[in-house]
N, C-alpha and C positions, 0 to 999 in steps of 0.2 A: 504493500499500499504506500502511496506516495505521501509526502509531507503536506500539511496544510500551508496556506499562505501566511507565514509567520509575520510578515510586515503588516498585514491587515489586522492579524490578532494583536500584536503589540501596540498598534496605533489605537485600537479600541480599548485595550487594557489601560493605556496611558490615559484615555479619557475618563474611564471609571476611576482610577486613582485621583486625577484631578478634581473629579466631582466629589469624591469622598473627602478630600482635603478642603474643598470649598464648603461642603455641608458642615464640617467640624467648625467652621467660623460662623456661617449664616444661621445655624440652628441653635445658637446659644440660648437666646430669649424664648423661642418656641418650646425648647426642651425644659426650661425653668417652668414655663406655664403648665405644661403637660404633667410634669412630676409634682408640681405644687397641688394640682388637682387630685393626684394620687395620695399625697400627704393628707389632704382634707378628708379622703375617704378611708383613711387609716391603712393604706395599702403599703406605704413605706414610711420611713421615720423622717427623711430629710429630702428636700428638692435638690436636683443637680442639673448641670448644664450640658450633659453629653448623652441625653436620651436618644436623640435621632442619630448620633454618631454610632452608638452601639448597634442600633437596629440596621443602619445602613452597612456596617461591617458584616452583619449576618447576611444581608441580601447579596453582598459581593461574594461571600463564601459559597452561597447557593449558586450564584452565576458561574463561578469558577468550577464548581462540581459538575454543573450541567454541561459546560463547554468540554470538560475533560471526558465525560462519559460519552456524550452523544455525538461528538465531532467525528467519532470512529464509525458511526452508522452510515452506510451508504445512502446517499440521497434517493436512490431508486427505490428504496423501501417506502418512502413517503409517496412516490408516484404509483406504486402498486396499490397502496392502501388510501388513496385520496378520499374515497367516498366515506370510509370509516372515520377518518380524521375530521371530516366536515360534520358528520353526524355527531361525533363526541363534542366538538366545539359548539355546535348549535344547541346541544342539551345543556351545556354549561351556560350558554347565552340565556336560555329559558329559565334557568335556575334563580335569575334575578327577580322573578316573579313569585317566588316562594316566599311567603310572608316572614317565616321564622329564620330565614338566613340572609334576607336582603338588607342592604344599608341604604337608607335614603338621606341624601345630603342635598339641600338647596333644590327641592322640587325634582330631583333626578334619582333614579334607582340604578345606578351603574355598577354597584359593587355587591358581592356576597361575602359573608363573614364565615370562613372555614376555621373553626377554633384551633385546629392544629398548626395552622400557619401564622407567622408573626406579622402578617399584613393582610389588607382585604384583597380579594381577587377581583379584577375588572375583566369580565368575560370577553368584552370587545376586542381586548388586545390579542386573545387567543383566536378569536373568529377571524381576525385579519390574516393570521398565519394559515388557518384552514382554508380561508378563500383564496390565498395565493396558491397553495398546493392543489386545490380543487380546479381552479381555472387553468393553471399551467398544465396539468395532466389532461383535462378536458379538451383544451386547445390543441395538444399534440395528437390526441386520438382522433379528433374530427376536423384535422386541418384542412382537408380537401373540401369541407362543406362550409368554410368560414365565409365564402362569398354569398351564401344564400341567406336572403332576408327572411323567408318563411320558416326554413328548417334550422337556422342557426342564430340569426340575429335576435329574434324573439325568444329563442331558448336562453341565449345570454342575458337578455333583460329579465327573464324569469328567475334565473339564478342570482341575479343581483338583488331583485326584489325580495326573494325568500331570505336572502342573507341579511339584508338591512331592515326588514319588517320588525323583528324584535328590538333592534337597536333604536328604531324610530319610536317604539312604544315606551322606552325607558324615561325620557327621550335623550339621545345623545347625537344631536344634530351635527356637531362639529366633526365626529367621526365620519358621518355620512357625507359630509361636504368634501372630504378628502378622499374617502374610500371610493366613491362613485367615479370621478374622473380618472383616478389612477387605474382603476379596473378597466375603464374604457380605453385609456392609452395601451394598457396590456393587451386588450383585445385587438387593437389595430397593429400592434407590434407583431402579432401572430399572422399578419398578412390578411386581415379581414378586408371587407369592402370599404373603402374610404368614404363612399357616398352615405354611409350610415352615421358618419361623425356628426353631421348636422343635426340629425334626430336625437342623438344622445346629448348634444350640447343644449338643445332646446329643453329636453327633459330635465337636465341639471338646473337650467335657469328657472323652470317652472317650479322645481322643488324649493329652491331658494326663496323665490317670491311668495310661494304658497305658505311656507313656514313663517316668513316675516309678517305677512298680513294676518295669519292665523293667531299670532301672539300678540295682536293689538288689543288693548283693553282700556276702559275707562279709568284714568288714574285717580278720579275723584271717588271711585267705587272699587276698592282693592279686591273685592270679592269676585270680580269679573276676570281676575287674573288667571291664567291657565299655565300649563307646563311648558309652553313654547314662549311665554312672555319674556323670560329672561334673555332669550336669544334675540328677540325684537328690541328689548332695552339696550342690549350691547350695540346692536347695529345703529340704533338711534343715537347713542352716545358717540359712536365713531363718526357718523355722518354729519353731526352738528359742527358749527364753526369752531375751529381749533382755539380761537381766542377765549372761548368759554372754559377751556381747560385751565387756563391761567389768568382768570379775571382777577386782576390786582394781586395775584399770587395768594389769594385766600383759598386754602385747601380745606374743604369741609367734606364730612363723611357722606357723600352722596353716591350715586351709581358709578360715577367714573373716578372714584377716590383712589382705586389701585392704580389706574393709568396715570393719574396726576403724580402719585408718589414714585411710580416707576420712572417717569421722565425727570422728576427732581433727582432721583438716585442716579440716573445716567449722566445728567448735564450739569449737576451742582459743581463738579470739579473740573469740567470740561475735559482737557487732555492731561490732567493731573489726576492724582489717586491719593486715597487716605492711607493706603498700606493694609496688608493682609491682617484681618481680624479687628480692624478699626472702624468698620462700617457703622454709621449712625442709624441708617434706615432700617437695619435688620431687627431693631428694637421695636418691632411691630408698628413702626410708622408705615412700612410697607408690609401689609398682611400677606401670609402664605408665601413667605420669601423663599423657603426651601423647596417650593414646588414650581409654580408657574413663573416666578419672577427672579430666579436665581441668577439669570443673565445680568440683570441690572446691578445686582450687589457685586458681581464679578468685575464690572466696569468700574464701580465705585471704589472697590478696594485695590484693583490691580491695573486699572486704567484700560484705555482702548487698545493698547499694544497687545495685551493678553487676549482681549476679545478678538483681535485680529488673528492671533495665533490659533485660537479655538476655531474660528471660521476655516482657516487653512487646513486644520486637521480633518474637519468634516469633508472638505474638498478632496483630500487626500484619500479618504474612504471611498468617495465617488470615483477616483482615479483607479484604485485597485479593483473596485467592482467593474469598472469599464474593461479592464483587462481580462477579468473573468468572463464577462458577458461576450467580448469579442473573440476570445480564444476558444470557448466551449462550443462544441458542435451539436450538442443535444438541445432540442427545442425546449423541454422541460426545464433544464438547468438554465438556460438563457432567460426564459420568463421569470422564473423564481428568483434569480439573481437580481434582475431588473426590479421587481416588485418589492423585495426586501430593502434594497438600497434607496430606492425612490421614497419609500415611506420614511425611512430613517432621516434622510436629508430633508424632505419636505416637512416633517415634524419639526426638525431642528430650526429651519429657516422661519416657519410659522411662529414658534415660540419666540425667536429673536425679534421678528417684525411686530409682534404684540407688544413686547417690551419697549420697542421704539415707536409705538402708536402708528404703525403702518397698516395693521389689520385690527379688526375688532377683538376684544377680549375673548379668549378661549380658555378651555381647561387642558390644553396640549402642553405637556411637559418638554423640557430640553433632554433629548436622548442621552443616556449614560451619565448625565450630570445632575439632574433634578433628583430629589428624594422621592422615590415611589417604587415599592417593592414589586407590585404586580407588573408595572411597566418594565422594570428591569428584567424580571423573570421572562416576560414575552420577548424582549429584545435579546435575551441570552439564547433562546430557542432560534430566533432569526439568524443569529450570528453563527451558531453551530450548523445550521443548514447551509449557509453561505460558505463557511470554511470547509465543510465536507465537499461542496462542489469544487472548491479550489483544489482539492487533492487530485483532481482527474483533469486539471488544466496544465499544459505545458508552457509556462511563462517564458521560456527560452526562445519560443517562436514569436515573441513580440518584438517589434522594433524599439520598444521603450526599455527593453531589458538589457542590462549591462553585458551579460554573457553573450546575448545575441549580437550586440554591437562589436564585441571582441572577435566573434566568430567571422563577422562580415570583414573586419580590418584584416584578419589573418588571411581570408580568401583573396582579398585584393592584393596583399603582398605577394601571395603565391603567383597570382596572375601576372603581376608586373615582372617577377623574377623569371617566369617562363618566356 
């Protein structure tokens, strides 16, 4: 068996270590708050500041264990069992509607609480993986029928509808907003009919507008608010005049409070920084800093230079994926590698753009950096699938590989000598 792409592995591992170090700084105040509540319930004797650090170390150990065990499994096994993987993930997705194990936070039931795990499980993370494997295998099997509207395009839309219906009912619109277009692009990468692109694009726009207007309610009558209203509110906040965000720099706890604080965190010191561990905003001026807004504190403590380094690391992951995608000849491996890397990169840039107020506020975390056990577990599964595919790729055939360039130079020297 060939070796995995160690350049890709150590790049991702470096991201996780960087994220763990960052969490040790940004989670000081949230850790104290959580443990103080445990003191009030007589569960522990004294509050402490490293609650999230300990839990994050546990998550990393689980991640490394999964990588070590499952990266040895041939990716063809997922292709052969794609139906069962989809059914298993779908069953987990339906579990969020079981009253005694679901967890409801802010109008949404995205999580289930399995008592034997140190974190909540977010089934949509695993549904993404199952949908990757299902579509990649399905496209490979029925590749010759991809041009058909009646026998294939409608079947593709049916698969997507079945997959996102439980996600819609939670509701987790942000996942659907990204899941649908990436699945469509994956569909066209499998050499489907390009004429169907406009249909899927119009469907996507219809979903966006339908969700937006369905969430409208009478603000004078809060009882008319529904589960989609929080999405409408976030779009309204984003679409309003940017001057309203900093009206006389008076920051009040309204709906756009987090965005205001994130922008203050990013731009207060301009191109300077306060130093690692010296963030002011992490003391709950910026709520949920260890999750959605960890990028803002990275900029505050380490400056834009480290933010630029972080962006380049994500781009390097894209570069390693491009080599895997370009060099592998198996259609299933190509599509799976594309989907995995596209989601990781898109999720990273969405999180960063939200922190910079380029996109509306979402609950999408920064991959490998933010504190989120379920997300890291799902990402670990994605990574070991990608690393396993890399075992069967000959990187020496790439013009970007140093060994390939040396071989070309030697052949040119031999030619000249002759």
